[in-house]
LUMSENU-426234 format. One line per 10 residues: number of its first residue (from 1); their letters; for each residue x, y, z of N, C-alpha, C. Coordinates in steps of 0.05 Angstrom, whole numbers, plus 5000, padded with zeros to 4 digits. Layout:
BEGIN
NUM) A) X,Y,Z,X,Y,Z,X,Y,Z; ...
This chain:
BEGIN
1) MDKKVRVGII) 7329,6036,6049,7346,6052,6054,7352,6055,6083; 7378,6062,6088,7386,6064,6117,7373,6086,6132; 7370,6107,6119,7356,6131,6131,7331,6137,6115; 7309,6143,6130,7284,6152,6117,7282,6181,6122; 7272,6193,6098,7262,6222,6105,7238,6223,6119; 7240,6240,6139,7220,6249,6159,7203,6268,6148; 7174,6265,6145,7157,6281,6129,7141,6293,6149; 7133,6320,6146,7108,6332,6159,7090,6343,6137; 7065,6342,6146,7044,6353,6128,7030,6375,6142; 7025,6398,6125,7014,6421,6137,6991,6429,6117
11) GCGGIANGKH) 6967,6424,6130,6941,6424,6115,6934,6395,6109; 6909,6384,6120,6900,6358,6115,6875,6356,6105; 6868,6376,6085,6845,6371,6077,6843,6359,6046; 6829,6370,6027,6827,6354,6004,6848,6346,5989; 6867,6369,5985,6891,6364,5963,6911,6344,5977; 6910,6346,6007,6931,6328,6020,6920,6299,6018; 6895,6294,6019,6884,6266,6023,6878,6256,5993; 6874,6275,5975,6867,6266,5949,6895,6264,5930; 6914,6277,5936,6937,6275,5920,6966,6269,5935; 6970,6287,5955,6999,6283,5968,7002,6259,5985
21) LPAIQKLAKR) 6982,6253,6002,6985,6231,6020,6983,6201,6003; 6970,6198,5986,6966,6173,5973,6993,6165,5957; 7006,6190,5946,7030,6185,5931,7052,6181,5948; 7055,6196,5971,7080,6189,5986,7078,6167,6006; 7053,6158,6008,7050,6131,6021,7063,6108,6005; 7060,6113,5983,7074,6087,5960,7102,6092,5967; 7114,6117,5970,7143,6115,5974,7151,6107,6002; 7132,6111,6018,7134,6101,6050,7139,6072,6048; 7121,6059,6036,7119,6029,6032,7145,6019,6019; 7159,6036,6002,7184,6028,5992,7208,6036,6005
31) GWLEIVAFCD) 7206,6046,6032,7225,6051,6049,7240,6078,6044; 7228,6098,6030,7241,6123,6021,7234,6143,6045; 7213,6138,6058,7207,6161,6075,7182,6149,6100; 7182,6171,6119,7161,6162,6140,7146,6189,6145; 7119,6188,6145,7101,6212,6152,7099,6214,6181; 7112,6234,6190,7114,6232,6222,7098,6257,6237; 7089,6273,6223,7074,6299,6233,7052,6307,6214; 7029,6315,6225,7007,6326,6213,6995,6350,6226; 6989,6373,6213,6983,6399,6224,6954,6407,6204; 6937,6416,6222,6911,6428,6209,6901,6444,6230
41) IVEERAVKAA) 6886,6466,6220,6873,6481,6241,6849,6470,6253; 6839,6449,6238,6815,6433,6248,6830,6407,6256; 6832,6403,6286,6850,6383,6294,6839,6355,6287; 6810,6351,6284,6803,6326,6273,6814,6316,6245; 6816,6333,6228,6828,6329,6198,6856,6317,6207; 6872,6330,6224,6899,6321,6225,6903,6294,6238; 6882,6288,6258,6881,6266,6272,6876,6241,6254; 6852,6243,6235,6844,6227,6217,6867,6220,6196; 6878,6236,6186,6902,6234,6169,6927,6220,6181; 6933,6227,6206,6951,6215,6218,6948,6183,6225
51) KEYGTPDAKV) 6924,6175,6230,6916,6152,6233,6914,6136,6204; 6911,6147,6188,6909,6134,6159,6937,6132,6150; 6952,6149,6149,6981,6151,6134,7003,6153,6150; 7002,6161,6175,7027,6170,6195,7037,6141,6206; 7063,6148,6216,7074,6123,6233,7057,6123,6258; 7062,6103,6277,7045,6097,6295,7052,6117,6321; 7071,6130,6320,7081,6152,6338,7077,6181,6324; 7065,6184,6304,7057,6207,6287,7047,6227,6305; 7057,6251,6305,7046,6274,6323,7029,6293,6307; 7006,6305,6323,6988,6319,6309,6992,6349,6320
61) YTDYKELLKD) 6989,6370,6301,6989,6394,6310,6965,6413,6299; 6962,6435,6313,6942,6454,6303,6960,6481,6293; 6983,6482,6303,7000,6507,6300,7022,6496,6285; 7025,6504,6256,7044,6497,6239,7077,6500,6252; 7076,6524,6266,7103,6533,6275,7113,6513,6297; 7092,6499,6312,7105,6480,6331,7115,6455,6315; 7102,6447,6293,7109,6424,6278,7139,6430,6266; 7147,6456,6259,7171,6460,6246,7195,6462,6266; 7185,6463,6295,7210,6459,6314,7221,6434,6313; 7207,6410,6304,7219,6386,6302,7241,6387,6286
71) ETIESIHVCT) 7265,6387,6295,7291,6386,6274,7297,6357,6261; 7285,6340,6268,7286,6314,6254,7273,6314,6231; 7249,6330,6225,7236,6332,6199,7249,6346,6177; 7255,6332,6153,7269,6341,6132,7252,6353,6110; 7227,6343,6109,7210,6353,6085,7183,6363,6094; 7174,6382,6081,7145,6392,6087,7130,6394,6064; 7105,6385,6065,7086,6392,6045,7067,6411,6055; 7067,6433,6038,7047,6454,6043,7023,6451,6026; 6999,6442,6040,6972,6436,6029,6948,6454,6038; 6955,6477,6044,6933,6495,6055,6924,6513,6036
81) PNRSHSFITV) 6902,6529,6040,6893,6546,6021,6912,6569,6012; 6909,6578,5984,6929,6593,5971,6944,6614,5988; 6927,6628,6002,6934,6653,6019,6956,6647,6037; 6958,6621,6049,6983,6618,6070,7002,6604,6057; 7002,6598,6031,7025,6581,6019,7051,6601,6022; 7054,6623,6020,7080,6636,6024,7092,6636,6049; 7071,6649,6070,7089,6652,6093,7094,6623,6110; 7078,6601,6102,7088,6575,6114,7112,6562,6101; 7112,6566,6072,7135,6557,6058,7162,6571,6067; 7160,6597,6071,7183,6612,6079,7192,6602,6109
91) DALHAGKNVI) 7173,6600,6123,7180,6594,6152,7193,6563,6152; 7184,6547,6134,7196,6522,6132,7222,6516,6124; 7226,6535,6103,7252,6536,6093,7274,6548,6108; 7265,6565,6122,7284,6579,6144,7285,6563,6169; 7268,6541,6173,7271,6521,6197,7287,6500,6185; 7300,6501,6162,7317,6480,6152,7305,6458,6134; 7276,6460,6130,7262,6439,6114,7264,6443,6086; 7261,6419,6072,7256,6423,6044,7225,6427,6038; 7216,6436,6019,7185,6444,6016,7176,6432,5987; 7154,6421,5985,7137,6419,5962,7110,6429,5971
101) CEKPMAINSA) 7104,6455,5956,7079,6473,5961,7061,6465,5940; 7038,6460,5945,7017,6454,5926,7014,6481,5908; 7002,6477,5883,6999,6502,5865,6976,6517,5879; 6974,6544,5867,6991,6558,5857,7013,6568,5879; 7034,6579,5864,7057,6585,5888,7047,6599,5910; 7034,6623,5901,7022,6643,5919,7000,6656,5910; 6990,6678,5926,6964,6690,5917,6976,6716,5900; 7003,6720,5900,7014,6746,5882,7044,6741,5880; 7053,6755,5862,7086,6754,5857,7098,6764,5878; 7091,6783,5894,7108,6791,5915,7114,6766,5934
111) EAKKMVDAAK) 7090,6756,5943,7093,6729,5963,7109,6711,5948; 7106,6706,5923,7117,6684,5907,7150,6691,5909; 7155,6715,5907,7186,6723,5903,7199,6716,5934; 7182,6721,5951,7192,6715,5980,7200,6685,5985; 7186,6665,5972,7189,6637,5973,7214,6633,5954; 7220,6648,5933,7241,6640,5914,7269,6649,5933; 7263,6675,5941,7286,6687,5962,7294,6669,5978; 7272,6657,5996,7281,6641,6015,7292,6614,6011; 7286,6602,5988,7299,6579,5977,7329,6584,5973; 7334,6607,5961,7364,6615,5951,7377,6621,5977
121) ETGKILTIGY) 7367,6633,5998,7380,6643,6022,7385,6620,6039; 7372,6595,6039,7373,6572,6057,7387,6548,6044; 7386,6548,6016,7398,6528,6004,7384,6504,6002; 7356,6506,6012,7338,6480,6015,7321,6478,5988; 7311,6457,5985,7300,6449,5961,7270,6461,5964; 7259,6473,5941,7230,6484,5938,7223,6477,5912; 7199,6462,5913,7183,6459,5887,7151,6464,5892; 7144,6463,5868,7113,6472,5869,7102,6448,5851; 7075,6442,5863,7058,6419,5854,7043,6422,5828; 7061,6426,5810,7049,6425,5781,7050,6395,5766
131) QNRQRPEVQY) 7038,6374,5779,7041,6347,5772,7033,6340,5744; 7018,6361,5729,7012,6352,5703,7034,6354,5683; 7056,6363,5690,7081,6363,5672,7084,6331,5669; 7080,6315,5686,7091,6287,5686,7071,6269,5670; 7047,6282,5661,7031,6262,5646,7043,6260,5617; 7041,6234,5608,7057,6226,5585,7051,6242,5559; 7027,6256,5552,7027,6269,5531,7041,6296,5530; 7045,6304,5559,7057,6331,5563,7088,6323,5559; 7095,6303,5569,7127,6294,5569,7131,6289,5539; 7112,6279,5523,7121,6274,5494,7124,6299,5482
141) IKKECEKGTL) 7105,6318,5486,7109,6345,5470,7133,6359,5483; 7138,6357,5505,7162,6371,5516,7187,6367,5503; 7189,6338,5498,7213,6326,5484,7214,6333,5456; 7187,6333,5442,7192,6343,5412,7201,6372,5415; 7191,6387,5433,7202,6415,5432,7232,6415,5434; 7243,6402,5452,7268,6402,5459,7288,6393,5436; 7276,6372,5421,7288,6365,5400,7287,6383,5376; 7273,6405,5374,7270,6425,5354,7248,6418,5336; 7230,6393,5339,7212,6389,5317,7194,6410,5312; 7187,6428,5330,7163,6447,5324,7178,6472,5313
151) GEVYYAKAHA) 7208,6475,5317,7218,6499,5311,7213,6521,5329; 7213,6546,5322,7206,6567,5340,7174,6570,5345; 7169,6562,5372,7143,6567,5381,7131,6593,5384; 7114,6608,5366,7111,6636,5369,7083,6640,5378; 7065,6619,5379,7038,6625,5386,7028,6598,5399; 7015,6603,5423,7011,6586,5438,6979,6589,5451; 6967,6568,5462,6937,6572,5477,6941,6554,5500; 6934,6563,5524,6934,6552,5549,6902,6545,5555; 6896,6520,5557,6867,6509,5560,6862,6504,5586; 6843,6513,5598,6834,6509,5624,6798,6510,5627
161) IRRRAVPTWG) 6786,6496,5611,6758,6501,5603,6742,6479,5615; 6721,6483,5635,6701,6468,5640,6676,6475,5633; 6656,6460,5627,6630,6467,5620,6612,6472,5646; 6612,6456,5665,6595,6459,5689,6608,6441,5710; 6633,6452,5723,6653,6439,5741,6662,6457,5760; 6642,6470,5778,6654,6490,5798,6657,6474,5821; 6682,6474,5836,6686,6459,5860,6669,6477,5882; 6651,6459,5895,6634,6473,5915,6644,6462,5942; 6664,6453,5944,6675,6444,5970,6696,6463,5983; 6706,6459,6007,6730,6475,6017,6725,6508,6014
171) VFLNEYEQGG) 6751,6521,6004,6744,6549,6003,6748,6561,5976; 6746,6542,5954,6751,6546,5926,6734,6572,5921; 6711,6577,5927,6693,6599,5921,6701,6624,5939; 6721,6624,5957,6724,6642,5974,6749,6665,5964; 6746,6685,5955,6764,6703,5940,6791,6709,5961; 6782,6713,5984,6801,6719,6004,6824,6695,6010; 6811,6673,6013,6830,6649,6016,6847,6642,5993; 6835,6645,5971,6844,6632,5945,6857,6652,5928; 6850,6677,5929,6862,6695,5910,6847,6697,5887; 6828,6681,5878,6814,6682,5853,6798,6654,5848
181) GPLIDIGTHA) 6790,6650,5830,6775,6626,5821,6789,6610,5799; 6772,6605,5772,6786,6583,5759,6815,6593,5747; 6823,6618,5746,6846,6624,5734,6871,6617,5752; 6863,6623,5777,6887,6616,5795,6886,6584,5803; 6863,6571,5799,6859,6543,5806,6868,6524,5783; 6858,6528,5762,6862,6509,5736,6876,6520,5715; 6871,6546,5710,6885,6566,5692,6912,6563,5700; 6923,6559,5722,6951,6558,5733,6968,6534,5720; 6952,6512,5722,6963,6488,5706,6966,6491,5674; 6949,6501,5665,6950,6503,5637,6974,6524,5630
191) LDITLWTMDN) 6979,6545,5643,6997,6560,5637,7023,6552,5641; 7024,6536,5663,7051,6521,5673,7061,6504,5647; 7041,6484,5638,7047,6469,5617,7056,6483,5593; 7042,6506,5587,7047,6517,5564,7076,6531,5561; 7084,6545,5586,7105,6561,5589,7130,6540,5585; 7126,6514,5602,7145,6496,5607,7151,6484,5578; 7136,6476,5562,7137,6461,5535,7151,6484,5517; 7142,6509,5520,7155,6529,5501,7184,6534,5512; 7189,6530,5536,7216,6541,5553,7215,6569,5548; 7196,6586,5554,7195,6613,5555,7184,6623,5573
201) YKPKMVVGTT) 7202,6639,5591,7195,6649,5616,7201,6679,5618; 7195,6692,5596,7198,6724,5594,7175,6734,5583; 7153,6745,5600,7131,6755,5589,7138,6784,5594; 7124,6797,5572,7128,6827,5569,7105,6843,5575; 7084,6835,5564,7056,6852,5567,7029,6831,5573; 7015,6839,5589,6993,6819,5592,6965,6838,5594; 6945,6828,5581,6918,6840,5578,6901,6818,5590; 6883,6824,5607,6867,6803,5618,6834,6813,5621; 6817,6795,5621,6790,6799,5628,6782,6780,5645; 6759,6787,5666,6749,6764,5681,6722,6769,5683
211) YKKLGNQTET) 6704,6749,5690,6677,6748,5687,6662,6736,5711; 6642,6746,5720,6626,6734,5740,6600,6734,5727; 6591,6716,5711,6567,6718,5697,6548,6698,5706; 6555,6674,5718,6539,6650,5725,6540,6646,5754; 6553,6660,5769,6559,6655,5797,6530,6662,5811; 6512,6673,5805,6488,6681,5819,6465,6662,5807; 6475,6643,5789,6453,6625,5779,6445,6601,5802; 6420,6594,5795,6410,6569,5812,6406,6547,5791; 6399,6522,5801,6394,6499,5781,6413,6497,5760; 6436,6492,5766,6462,6501,5754,6472,6475,5734
221) ANAWGDWDPK) 6461,6449,5740,6471,6424,5729,6502,6422,5730; 6512,6432,5757,6540,6432,5762,6547,6402,5769; 6571,6396,5759,6581,6367,5765,6579,6361,5796; 6587,6378,5815,6588,6375,5842,6565,6386,5859; 6542,6391,5845,6518,6399,5857,6516,6430,5855; 6493,6443,5859,6494,6474,5858,6512,6486,5875; 6519,6509,5870,6536,6526,5883,6520,6544,5902; 6528,6557,5921,6511,6576,5935,6522,6602,5926; 6505,6619,5911,6510,6644,5899,6523,6666,5922; 6515,6662,5949,6525,6679,5968,6557,6675,5973
231) EFTVEDSAFG) 6564,6649,5969,6595,6641,5974,6609,6647,5949; 6597,6652,5928,6612,6649,5899,6624,6677,5900; 6649,6685,5912,6660,6709,5911,6684,6712,5891; 6686,6693,5874,6707,6692,5852,6696,6694,5824; 6715,6699,5806,6705,6699,5778,6695,6671,5772; 6680,6666,5753,6675,6641,5738,6689,6636,5714; 6700,6659,5700,6715,6658,5678,6736,6679,5675; 6759,6670,5665,6779,6691,5660,6798,6684,5638; 6805,6706,5623,6820,6706,5598,6844,6720,5596; 6867,6713,5584,6891,6729,5585,6902,6726,5555
241) FITMENGATV) 6915,6749,5550,6932,6753,5526,6959,6763,5529; 6978,6744,5528,7007,6754,5540,7025,6751,5516; 7042,6772,5515,7063,6778,5493,7087,6774,5510; 7105,6755,5495,7130,6751,5509,7152,6772,5497; 7176,6767,5508,7199,6787,5501,7208,6784,5474; 7206,6759,5464,7212,6750,5438,7192,6753,5418; 7169,6764,5424,7150,6768,5403,7130,6745,5403; 7130,6720,5420,7113,6701,5421,7087,6713,5432; 7067,6699,5425,7039,6704,5440,7030,6680,5450; 7019,6683,5476,7005,6663,5490,6975,6669,5496
251) VLESSWALNT) 6955,6656,5489,6928,6661,5497,6919,6639,5522; 6910,6653,5541,6902,6632,5566,6871,6635,5569; 6857,6611,5570,6830,6614,5574,6826,6594,5596; 6807,6604,5618,6803,6586,5638,6776,6595,5649; 6761,6572,5657,6734,6574,5665,6726,6552,5679; 6708,6552,5703,6696,6526,5716,6668,6525,5702; 6660,6544,5691,6629,6539,5681,6627,6559,5656; 6628,6549,5631,6623,6565,5607,6609,6550,5591; 6589,6563,5577,6572,6553,5557,6582,6544,5530; 6600,6524,5534,6618,6512,5512,6615,6483,5505
261) LDVEEAATTL) 6620,6473,5487,6624,6442,5487,6652,6437,5479; 6673,6459,5475,6700,6458,5472,6710,6458,5499; 6715,6432,5512,6723,6430,5541,6749,6416,5539; 6769,6430,5552,6793,6421,5552,6811,6434,5580; 6823,6416,5593,6834,6428,5619,6862,6416,5623; 6879,6435,5631,6910,6430,5637,6922,6417,5609; 6918,6433,5588,6925,6426,5563,6937,6454,5550; 6954,6445,5528,6964,6471,5512,6963,6464,5480; 6963,6482,5464,6965,6481,5434,6993,6498,5428; 7008,6487,5413,7032,6503,5409,7035,6504,5378
271) CGTLAGADMK) 7042,6529,5368,7045,6529,5339,7076,6542,5332; 7090,6525,5319,7115,6534,5313,7125,6539,5286; 7146,6543,5274,7152,6550,5247,7155,6523,5234; 7159,6500,5248,7166,6475,5230,7140,6457,5234; 7127,6457,5262,7104,6443,5266,7088,6450,5288; 7065,6437,5294,7049,6446,5316,7044,6423,5334; 7032,6430,5355,7027,6406,5374,7003,6414,5390; 6984,6393,5396,6963,6399,5415,6960,6370,5433; 6944,6372,5451,6940,6352,5472,6911,6337,5466; 6907,6327,5442,6881,6313,5432,6892,6289,5419
281) DASGKPGGAR) 6874,6266,5422,6881,6240,5412,6876,6242,5381; 6875,6217,5367,6874,6217,5337,6843,6224,5329; 6827,6221,5351,6795,6228,5340,6791,6256,5350; 6808,6269,5360,6801,6294,5365,6794,6301,5396; 6795,6281,5414,6788,6286,5441,6810,6289,5457; 6806,6306,5481,6827,6310,5495,6840,6285,5509; 6869,6287,5517,6878,6268,5528,6900,6254,5511; 6910,6265,5489,6930,6248,5475,6953,6270,5465; 6964,6267,5444,6984,6287,5433,6982,6281,5402; 6983,6305,5392,6981,6302,5363,7006,6324,5351
291) INGVKNNHQY) 7022,6316,5337,7040,6334,5321,7034,6339,5292; 7031,6363,5285,7025,6369,5256,7044,6384,5241; 7046,6376,5215,7067,6393,5203,7067,6386,5174; 7092,6388,5159,7095,6385,5128,7119,6365,5126; 7117,6344,5114,7139,6328,5104,7137,6320,5076; 7155,6321,5063,7163,6312,5034,7137,6323,5017; 7131,6353,5023,7112,6369,5010,7081,6359,5017; 7082,6344,5038,7055,6333,5043,7048,6339,5076; 7023,6351,5083,7016,6354,5110,7012,6325,5123; 7021,6327,5149,7018,6302,5165,7009,6309,5190
301) VECPDFAAGG) 6998,6286,5208,6991,6286,5234,6996,6263,5247; 7016,6261,5269,7027,6240,5282,7014,6241,5312; 7008,6215,5316,6996,6210,5345,7007,6187,5357; 7022,6191,5380,7034,6167,5390,7014,6151,5403; 7021,6127,5409,7003,6111,5427,7011,6108,5455; 7002,6120,5473,7008,6120,5502,7002,6093,5519; 6984,6078,5502,6973,6053,5514,6993,6036,5512; 7012,6030,5493,7030,6011,5494,7055,6012,5508; 7063,5990,5516,7085,5986,5534,7084,5999,5562; 7106,6007,5573,7105,6025,5599,7113,6003,5619
311) VAFYDGTTKE) 7113,6019,5642,7115,6000,5670,7094,5981,5674; 7070,5985,5665,7047,5963,5674,7059,5936,5661; 7073,5937,5639,7081,5909,5630,7098,5892,5651; 7113,5908,5666,7132,5896,5680,7120,5891,5709; 7110,5907,5723,7101,5901,5750,7069,5904,5757; 7055,5906,5733,7027,5906,5738,7015,5932,5748; 7028,5952,5749,7021,5979,5760,7029,6001,5737; 7014,6024,5743,7018,6047,5729,7028,6069,5748; 7040,6088,5740,7050,6113,5755,7032,6137,5748; 7019,6147,5768,7003,6168,5760,7019,6194,5763
321) PADIEQEIYY) 7014,6216,5754,7030,6238,5752,7040,6247,5780; 7019,6248,5800,7024,6254,5827,7048,6233,5838; 7045,6212,5832,7068,6190,5841,7099,6200,5828; 7101,6205,5806,7122,6216,5792,7134,6239,5804; 7115,6259,5807,7120,6286,5822,7137,6276,5849; 7124,6264,5864,7134,6257,5888,7163,6242,5885; 7164,6222,5872,7188,6207,5866,7210,6231,5855; 7206,6247,5841,7223,6268,5831,7233,6287,5856; 7217,6293,5874,7221,6313,5895,7237,6298,5915; 7229,6274,5922,7245,6256,5945,7268,6247,5933
331) SAIINGTPIC) 7273,6246,5904,7299,6232,5895,7317,6259,5900; 7308,6279,5895,7323,6305,5899,7334,6306,5925; 7321,6303,5945,7327,6305,5971,7350,6281,5975; 7341,6259,5969,7359,6233,5979,7383,6230,5960; 7382,6234,5935,7404,6230,5914,7414,6254,5906; 7404,6278,5909,7415,6304,5894,7406,6308,5866; 7386,6295,5859,7378,6295,5829,7362,6321,5827; 7365,6330,5801,7348,6356,5799,7316,6352,5804; 7302,6378,5810,7274,6379,5812,7264,6385,5784; 7239,6380,5780,7227,6386,5753,7217,6416,5755
341) VKPEQAFVVT) 7204,6420,5773,7191,6448,5775,7203,6467,5794; 7220,6485,5778,7237,6504,5792,7220,6529,5803; 7225,6532,5827,7211,6557,5840,7211,6586,5822; 7233,6583,5808,7233,6609,5789,7212,6609,5772; 7208,6585,5754,7190,6580,5735,7159,6586,5748; 7154,6575,5771,7131,6576,5784,7123,6609,5791; 7145,6624,5797,7142,6651,5800,7131,6665,5776; 7141,6659,5754,7133,6670,5727,7099,6667,5724; 7094,6641,5728,7067,6635,5725,7052,6651,5743; 7057,6654,5768,7043,6673,5786,7041,6702,5780
351) QVLEAIYESA) 7063,6711,5767,7066,6735,5759,7046,6743,5737; 7045,6722,5717,7024,6727,5695,6998,6727,5702; 6988,6707,5724,6960,6705,5734,6953,6733,5748; 6974,6742,5765,6969,6767,5775,6961,6792,5755; 6978,6787,5737,6977,6810,5717,6949,6810,5699; 6940,6784,5698,6909,6781,5684,6891,6795,5703; 6891,6787,5728,6872,6800,5746,6875,6830,5749; 6900,6841,5753,6907,6871,5747,6894,6883,5727; 6898,6874,5701,6892,6882,5677,6859,6883,5677; 6847,6862,5682,6817,6860,5685,6806,6880,5701
361) KTGKPVYLD) 6818,6888,5727,6810,6911,5745,6813,6937,5733; 6834,6941,5721,6839,6968,5710,6833,6974,5678; 6825,6951,5667,6822,6958,5639,6845,6965,5621; 6871,6960,5632,6895,6973,5618,6914,6945,5615; 6933,6950,5597,6953,6930,5598,6972,6929,5621; 6981,6911,5628,7003,6909,5649,7031,6898,5635; 7052,6917,5643,7077,6911,5633,7095,6899,5652; 7108,6877,5645,7122,6864,5664,7154,6869,5660; 7169,6871,5682,7199,6875,5677,7213,6850,5673
């Protein structure tokens, strides 16, 4: 390309290094972009990321507002804790930058609306990091929904259940920084997939419950080591019951640590008038797709084979959802193609999550406009 998109990273912690930077580095090698600025409140993190992923003259900042003063930067990745998503994104948009902000959009709907409004006011691109939409099984079910295979989807379940996988690093257990626990962390992915495949963004009423039943336990057999009960200030499980304006029902289940063997994360189950779908393989294990219904007066189950064909046959590589997410975002900047995750959609996800937390606190339903 004659002109590369100049990119700035705000927040150089786990999500930046684990997801965003490896994905956009691949695009940099293809000539799409160059990563020229890194910002983190811990300078050493920004320095390390700049050395590993940046251009030779990449700049390092500890104040994101100083980074935004660079008029040559066109794209910003917001990879900070949840509390700062909104104001950094709004400032970046008003500074003339396009923004991809990590999920969840914000800690509450008021902050998320500021982001939506700023994108409209500035005309810049804003998208949110719901990369799970790009998984093959999610894409398959989305296309079946669009074709009308399922008919009217009137009942759905959004799954975000872990047995013992509490993240013990960073600020995941810090309610002030994150706004919550598994609901806002992994429940947000499950709800995004569910609403997107249903193409239903009009919630009417929400009832929610949250639990902190295991946070004070020790000798937990946790996947990432025992958590510190003193630092565990968020819920360990949260559940929501959502009714939509058209009468559809969505049940959301989320937990980092639940005594169950029915473990499934970033997945959905859809039940329609003509067929149903879930994200399990032929053996019933998570990670596939199944369509069930009736044909010729017989029940059927169809399971596509995602291992066959694909990009790997041609160039020896496969694209991860995070890679596809970044391709879509940067193609929108360079070519004007549509983004996948619209900020208005992510706003509704945040609105519902907030309503679940509010209902859990008050013990009452929350009605949404």
